[in-house]
C-alpha positions in Angstrom: 33.1 154.9 20.6 30.5 153.0 19.3 29.1 151.0 22.5 28.3 153.8 24.6 25.8 155.7 21.7 24.6 152.0 22.0 23.7 152.3 25.6 23.1 155.8 25.9 20.6 155.1 22.7 19.1 152.1 25.3 18.9 153.9 28.2 17.3 156.5 26.9 14.8 154.0 24.6 14.1 152.1 28.0 13.5 155.0 30.2 11.1 156.3 28.2 9.5 152.4 27.3 9.6 153.3 23.8 8.7 151.0 21.5 9.4 147.0 22.0 12.2 148.5 24.4 9.3 148.6 27.3 9.8 145.6 28.5 13.6 145.1 27.5 15.5 144.2 30.7 17.9 146.6 32.5 20.2 143.7 33.2 21.0 144.0 29.6 21.9 148.2 29.6 24.1 147.2 32.9 26.3 144.3 30.8 26.6 146.9 27.9 28.1 149.1 30.5 30.3 146.3 31.9 31.5 145.7 28.5 32.3 149.0 27.9 34.5 149.3 31.4 36.1 145.6 30.3 37.5 147.7 26.7 38.2 150.7 28.0 40.2 149.7 31.3 41.9 146.3 29.5 41.6 145.5 26.7 42.1 148.7 25.3 45.6 148.9 27.2 46.4 145.2 26.1 46.5 145.9 22.4 47.7 149.3 22.8 45.0 151.4 21.4 45.5 154.1 24.1 49.1 154.5 23.4 48.3 154.4 19.7 45.9 157.1 19.5 48.4 159.4 21.5 51.5 158.8 19.5 49.4 159.7 16.2 48.7 162.6 17.8 51.9 163.7 19.1 52.8 163.0 16.0 50.6 164.8 14.5 51.5 168.2 16.1 55.1 167.6 15.6 54.5 167.5 11.4 52.7 170.6 12.4 55.0 172.0 14.3 58.4 171.3 11.3 56.2 172.4 8.4 56.1 175.8 10.4 59.2 176.1 10.9 60.1 175.9 7.0 57.6 178.3 5.9 59.9 181.2 7.8 
């Protein structure tokens, strides 16, 4: 997620030509887009991070359901 925020921030700074980013090449920003795409499409899946997020959400819902069932 931080890389997405970096891309958006750099894009805004470059678009409005603020400060030292006025001469910043668009290719750096496009490169960050490519890096983010590769990360989210390939590397995250290879490391299993996408499934880890899903499992933690399912586990949280399961615990809430168990607590709700035993409170009655």
